[in-house]
C-alpha positions in Angstrom: 218.6 78.5 66.7 217.3 76.3 64.0 218.9 73.2 65.7 217.3 74.1 69.0 213.8 74.4 67.3 214.2 71.0 65.7 215.2 69.4 69.0 212.2 70.8 70.9 210.0 69.7 68.0 211.2 66.1 68.3 210.7 66.2 72.0 207.1 67.4 71.6 206.3 64.7 69.1 207.8 62.0 71.3 205.9 63.3 74.3 202.7 63.3 72.2 203.2 59.7 71.2 203.6 58.7 74.8 200.3 60.5 75.7 198.4 59.0 72.8 199.6 55.5 74.0 198.4 56.2 77.5 195.3 57.8 76.3 194.5 54.7 74.1 195.0 52.5 77.1 192.7 54.7 79.2 190.0 54.7 76.6 190.0 50.8 76.3 189.3 50.6 80.1 185.8 50.6 81.4 184.7 52.4 84.5 182.3 50.3 86.4 180.7 53.2 88.0 179.6 54.6 84.6 176.1 53.6 83.4 175.8 52.3 79.8 172.7 50.8 78.0 174.6 47.3 78.4 175.0 47.5 82.3 172.0 49.8 83.4 169.0 47.7 83.0 169.6 45.2 85.9 167.3 46.4 88.7 163.5 47.1 89.1 164.5 50.7 90.0 166.2 51.0 86.6 163.0 50.0 84.8 161.0 52.7 86.6 163.7 55.2 86.0 163.8 54.6 82.4 160.0 54.8 82.0 160.2 58.2 84.0 162.6 59.5 81.3 160.0 58.9 78.6 157.6 61.6 80.2 160.4 64.2 80.3 160.2 65.2 76.7 156.6 66.1 77.0 157.6 69.2 79.1 160.2 70.3 76.7 157.5 71.6 74.1 155.9 73.5 77.0 159.0 75.8 77.7 158.1 79.3 77.1 160.0 82.6 77.0 160.7 85.7 74.9 161.7 83.6 72.0 158.3 82.1 71.9 156.7 78.6 72.9 156.6 75.6 70.8 153.2 74.6 72.3 151.7 77.9 70.8 152.4 76.6 67.2 149.2 74.6 66.9 147.2 77.5 68.4 148.4 80.1 66.0 147.6 77.6 63.2 143.9 78.0 64.2 143.6 81.6 63.5 142.0 82.1 66.8 145.3 83.4 68.7 147.0 86.7 68.8 150.4 87.9 70.1 152.3 91.0 70.9 155.6 89.3 71.4 157.6 90.8 68.5 160.8 88.8 68.7 158.9 85.5 68.7 159.1 85.3 64.9 158.1 81.6 64.7 154.6 82.6 66.1 154.1 85.2 63.3 155.3 82.7 60.5 152.4 80.3 61.7 149.9 82.7 62.6 150.1 84.5 59.2 150.3 81.4 57.2 153.8 82.0 56.0 155.5 79.2 57.7 158.7 77.6 56.5 160.7 74.5 57.3 163.1 76.7 59.3 160.6 77.3 62.0 162.2 76.4 65.3 158.8 75.3 66.8 158.4 72.5 64.3 162.0 71.4 64.8 161.7 71.1 68.5 158.5 69.1 68.2 160.3 66.8 65.8 163.5 66.4 67.9 162.0 66.1 71.3 159.2 63.9 70.4 161.6 61.5 68.6 163.8 61.6 71.8 160.6 60.5 73.8 160.2 57.7 71.3 163.7 56.6 71.5 163.5 56.5 75.3 160.3 54.3 74.9 162.0 52.0 72.5 164.8 51.5 75.1 162.4 50.6 77.9 160.2 48.3 75.8 163.4 46.5 74.7 165.3 46.3 78.0 162.6 45.9 80.8 161.7 42.4 79.8 165.3 41.4 80.7 165.1 42.6 84.2 164.5 40.2 87.1 161.4 41.8 88.8 157.8 41.5 89.7 156.1 40.3 86.5 152.9 42.4 87.0 154.9 45.5 87.8 157.1 45.0 84.8 153.9 44.7 82.6 152.4 47.9 84.0 155.8 49.8 83.3 155.7 48.5 79.7 152.1 49.6 79.3 153.3 53.2 80.3 156.1 52.9 77.7 153.7 51.7 75.0 151.2 54.5 75.7 153.8 57.3 75.7 155.3 55.9 72.5 151.9 56.0 70.9 151.1 59.5 72.2 154.4 60.8 70.6 153.7 59.2 67.3 150.2 60.2 67.3 151.1 63.9 67.6 153.9 63.5 65.1 152.0 61.9 62.4 149.2 64.5 62.6 151.8 67.4 62.5 154.0 66.1 59.8 152.2 63.2 58.0 154.4 60.5 56.6 157.3 60.2 59.1 160.0 57.7 60.0 158.8 54.6 61.9 161.5 53.7 64.4 160.5 50.9 67.0 164.0 49.7 68.2 166.8 51.3 70.1 169.3 52.8 67.7 173.0 53.6 67.7 175.5 55.1 65.3 175.9 51.7 63.5 172.1 51.2 63.3 170.3 50.8 59.9 167.6 53.0 61.1 170.0 56.0 61.8 168.6 57.7 58.6 165.2 56.0 58.3 162.9 56.5 55.4 159.3 57.8 55.9 156.5 55.3 56.6 153.0 55.8 55.4 150.6 57.4 57.9 148.5 54.3 58.0 151.5 52.3 59.2 152.1 54.8 61.8 148.5 54.6 63.0 148.7 50.8 63.0 151.6 51.0 65.5 149.7 53.6 67.6 146.6 51.3 67.9 148.9 48.2 68.6 150.7 50.1 71.3 147.6 51.5 73.1 145.9 48.0 72.8 148.9 46.5 74.6 148.9 49.3 77.2 145.2 48.7 77.7 145.9 45.1 78.7 148.8 45.8 81.0 147.0 46.1 84.4 147.2 49.8 84.8 144.7 51.3 87.3 141.8 53.4 86.1 143.2 56.5 87.6 146.6 57.6 89.0 146.8 60.6 91.3 150.7 60.9 90.8 150.1 61.7 87.2 151.5 58.5 85.6 149.7 56.8 82.8 146.4 55.2 83.8 143.8 53.0 82.0 141.5 56.0 81.9 144.2 57.9 79.8 144.9 54.8 77.6 141.2 54.3 76.7 140.7 58.1 76.2 143.6 58.4 73.9 142.4 55.2 71.9 139.0 56.9 71.5 140.7 59.9 70.0 143.0 57.9 67.7 139.9 56.1 66.3 138.0 59.3 66.0 140.9 60.7 64.0 141.3 57.6 61.8 137.6 57.9 61.0 138.3 61.3 59.5 141.1 62.6 57.3 143.5 61.7 56.0 142.7 57.9 56.5 138.9 58.3 56.1 137.9 55.0 57.7 134.5 56.3 58.3 131.5 54.8 60.2 133.3 51.7 61.7 135.9 53.7 63.3 133.4 56.4 64.6 131.7 53.4 66.2 135.0 52.1 67.8 135.6 55.6 69.0 132.2 55.9 70.5 132.4 52.6 72.4 135.9 53.4 73.7 134.9 56.8 75.0 131.7 55.1 76.4 134.0 52.8 78.5 135.7 55.8 80.1 132.3 57.4 80.8 130.7 54.2 82.0 133.7 53.6 84.5 132.5 56.4 86.7 136.0 57.3 87.6 135.9 60.7 86.2 133.7 63.8 86.3 133.4 67.4 85.1 134.6 70.0 87.6 131.7 72.2 89.0 133.8 75.3 88.6 136.2 76.5 85.9 138.4 77.6 88.7 139.4 74.1 89.1 140.9 73.8 85.6 143.9 75.9 86.9 143.9 74.8 90.5 147.1 72.9 91.4 145.1 71.0 94.1 143.1 69.4 91.3 146.0 67.9 89.5 145.3 64.4 87.9 142.0 63.9 89.4 138.3 64.1 88.4 138.2 66.0 85.2 141.9 65.8 84.6 142.5 62.3 83.1 146.1 62.9 82.0 148.4 65.9 82.4 152.0 67.1 81.7 153.4 67.1 85.3 155.1 70.2 87.1 156.1 70.9 90.7 156.8 74.2 92.1 160.5 74.8 93.3 161.4 71.7 91.4 160.2 71.7 87.8 157.8 74.6 87.7 155.8 75.4 84.5 157.3 78.2 82.5 154.2 79.4 80.5 152.8 81.8 83.0 154.8 84.8 81.9 154.1 83.9 78.2 150.1 84.1 78.7 149.8 87.4 80.4 149.8 91.0 78.7 152.9 92.9 77.8 154.4 94.9 80.7 151.2 95.8 82.6 152.6 95.1 86.0 150.0 92.7 87.1 152.3 89.8 87.9 154.9 88.6 90.4 156.9 87.4 87.3 159.3 89.9 86.1 158.7 88.8 82.4 155.3 89.7 81.0 155.3 88.6 77.5 152.0 88.7 75.8 153.0 85.6 73.9 149.5 84.5 73.2 145.9 85.5 73.8 142.4 85.0 72.0 141.4 87.0 69.2 138.4 89.3 69.9 136.5 87.7 67.1 136.8 84.2 68.6 135.7 85.2 72.0 132.9 87.3 70.6 131.6 84.4 68.8 130.6 82.6 71.9 126.9 82.9 73.0 126.7 86.0 75.2 125.1 83.9 78.0 128.1 81.4 77.9 129.7 81.4 81.4 133.0 80.7 79.7 133.3 84.1 78.3 132.6 85.9 81.6 135.4 87.6 83.3 138.0 85.2 84.9 136.4 82.1 83.5 138.3 81.0 80.4 139.5 84.5 79.7 140.3 87.7 81.5 140.5 91.4 80.5 141.5 93.1 83.7 143.6 92.3 86.8 144.9 94.2 89.8 148.3 95.9 89.8 151.1 94.0 91.4 152.3 97.1 93.4 148.7 97.9 94.5 146.2 95.2 94.4 143.5 97.8 95.0 144.2 99.2 91.7 142.6 97.4 88.6 144.4 97.4 85.2 142.8 96.9 81.9 144.7 94.5 79.9 143.8 95.3 76.3 142.7 91.9 75.2 141.3 88.5 76.1 144.1 86.6 77.9 144.0 82.9 79.0 142.7 82.6 82.5 142.1 78.8 82.1 145.9 78.4 82.3 146.5 81.2 85.0 148.2 80.0 88.2 146.9 82.5 90.7 149.5 81.9 93.4 152.3 82.0 91.1 151.1 85.2 89.4 150.4 87.0 92.5 153.0 85.9 95.0 155.6 83.1 94.1 156.4 83.5 90.5 157.0 79.7 90.6 154.1 77.7 89.1 152.7 74.5 90.4 150.3 74.1 87.7 150.1 71.0 85.3 149.3 71.2 81.7 146.1 69.3 80.7 146.5 66.7 77.8 143.2 64.7 78.2 140.2 66.2 80.1 136.9 64.4 80.7 135.1 67.1 78.8 137.1 66.1 75.7 135.9 62.4 76.1 132.3 63.5 76.5 132.4 65.5 73.4 134.4 62.7 71.5 131.7 60.3 72.6 128.8 62.7 71.5 130.5 63.3 68.0 131.4 59.7 67.3 128.1 58.3 68.4 126.3 60.7 66.1 128.5 59.9 63.1 128.1 56.2 63.8 124.3 56.5 63.7 122.0 59.2 65.0 121.9 61.3 68.1 121.0 59.2 70.9 120.0 60.2 74.5 123.3 59.2 75.8 125.0 61.4 73.0 122.7 64.3 74.0 123.8 63.7 77.6 127.4 63.9 76.8 127.0 67.0 74.7 124.7 68.8 77.3 127.0 68.1 80.1 129.5 70.9 79.1 126.8 73.2 77.9 125.0 73.0 81.1 128.2 73.8 83.1 128.5 76.8 80.8 125.0 77.7 81.9 123.6 77.2 78.3 120.3 75.4 77.7 120.3 71.7 77.1 119.8 70.7 73.3 117.2 68.2 71.9 115.5 67.3 68.7 118.3 68.0 66.4 119.0 66.3 63.0 122.2 64.5 62.5 123.7 67.5 60.7 122.5 70.0 63.3 123.9 67.8 66.1 127.2 67.5 64.4 127.5 71.3 64.1 126.6 71.8 67.7 129.1 69.2 69.1 131.9 70.7 66.9 131.1 74.2 68.1 131.1 72.9 71.7 134.6 71.3 71.1 135.9 74.6 69.7 134.6 76.7 72.8 135.3 74.1 75.5 138.8 72.9 74.5 140.2 76.1 73.1 144.0 76.9 73.7 144.7 73.2 74.9 146.6 72.0 71.7 143.4 70.3 70.5 141.6 72.6 68.0 144.0 72.6 65.0 144.1 68.7 65.1 140.3 68.7 65.0 140.4 71.2 62.0 142.8 68.9 60.0 141.0 65.6 60.8 137.5 67.2 59.9 138.9 69.4 57.1 137.0 72.3 58.8 137.6 75.7 60.0 135.3 77.7 62.4 133.9 81.0 60.9 133.6 83.2 63.8 131.4 85.6 61.9 128.8 83.2 60.7 129.3 80.6 63.6 129.4 77.9 61.1 132.1 75.7 59.6 133.9 76.4 56.4 136.0 74.0 54.4 139.6 73.9 55.8 141.2 74.8 52.5 139.9 78.1 51.6 139.0 79.0 55.3 139.8 82.6 56.0 141.1 83.8 59.4 139.3 86.7 60.8 142.4 88.9 60.4 142.9 88.1 56.7 145.1 84.9 55.9 143.5 82.2 53.9 144.4 78.5 54.5 145.8 76.5 51.5 146.3 72.8 51.1 150.0 73.0 52.4 148.5 73.8 55.9 147.2 70.4 56.2 150.6 69.6 57.6 153.6 71.4 59.0 156.9 71.2 57.2 159.5 68.7 58.1 162.4 70.8 59.7 165.1 71.8 57.3 167.8 70.4 59.5 166.3 66.9 59.4 166.0 66.9 55.7 169.6 67.8 55.6 170.6 65.3 58.0 168.6 62.4 56.4 168.4 62.5 52.6 165.8 59.8 52.8 163.3 62.4 54.0 160.9 64.0 51.5 159.5 67.5 52.3 155.8 67.9 52.7 154.0 69.5 49.6 154.2 73.4 49.5 157.3 73.9 51.6 
């Protein structure tokens, strides 16, 4: 029996050696039908496809479900958002200012945005080697530079000193485990990329949703505005640069405010008028998944089977609006009641202020398959950036008043005039809080300004020490989010942010 066992063992080893030899030959062969980095970038179509891939990671953060939604991270960090979704523990860690580096929201921001950067680096490196129309190649490069800047701009604000990777990497790359760069170096790349994109020949608008010149100039205005504030504190010169860049967008006459807030969540208004740049979705192909996340828990108002109450506005925030403000009226920015899915003649009280500005009516009432885009840059934001920056660079001008009053008049509030510099600053910041809420903007404003909005006094507190209306108090560590634990473990060159 022992001899038989040895015999079959030797046969098995011999067969394995033959298989390994054959496998080695197979692995040494290349399949010409397989795309690799080396053989892919040969046609103009490849250039377009590679740039399209850069956009894709913007959508990853918007994915929403019972486990939570990454995009909600910066909303819960404002103290103006509530949730009833108990299993989304990451939301509570941020909301209650008990966040840790194990939070999955921050991890996915880090991973997906760096994937976007990696795709941008590849396009920027490879497109110049493709034989194609020079003007088209330049525009594609402009899109890639803009998107790389956008990803880095978000990451540096979220995490502070981060790795600066500008070349395609491989397992043999020296940048596989990069060290952190200073925030100022990250901002220099962002400005350089946007300046390059600005000169790339992009059209002012693009109704297909691709990067446009309007988007580039608008983002550059926001970058200068942020650099003027914290942490770089470049001050008046950069406020002036922000004002001038926003003014270029205004003076282009390519954009305008919607006359109705309904257009903010109307799929027919994608990428036009007020919507300067958006994250793209298409019903039945790539539908937006946040619809179930923003509606109340199991109230049976929706065609979606999952009603999560993942995020909604705190009562204190909504009540801080001027009572005359149209944005707080039912089914403008928020809604507190809706009809029953089984009987549309029956009205249901929702028990909170849910987000109507992101509500896809057709998807919610019939299709359960959203066609709505997510706003990234709205013209309202550009107007308010201009008003703020112009005031900080000098004094309130007639044009700055016009920009501030444009969103106020739409909200059916009276136009302002005769304010001091400090009074104007307070009013424009309040308008930013009220107009741009729940669009992943407010927390970034809080950090660059080092201010938190006190819903009781309707004034602004210092960021550190600012108390949320439901109790938690911001400390210095909340100036940044923690670098994810897994990234620290995988890259020993990374140093964790203070307090985590």
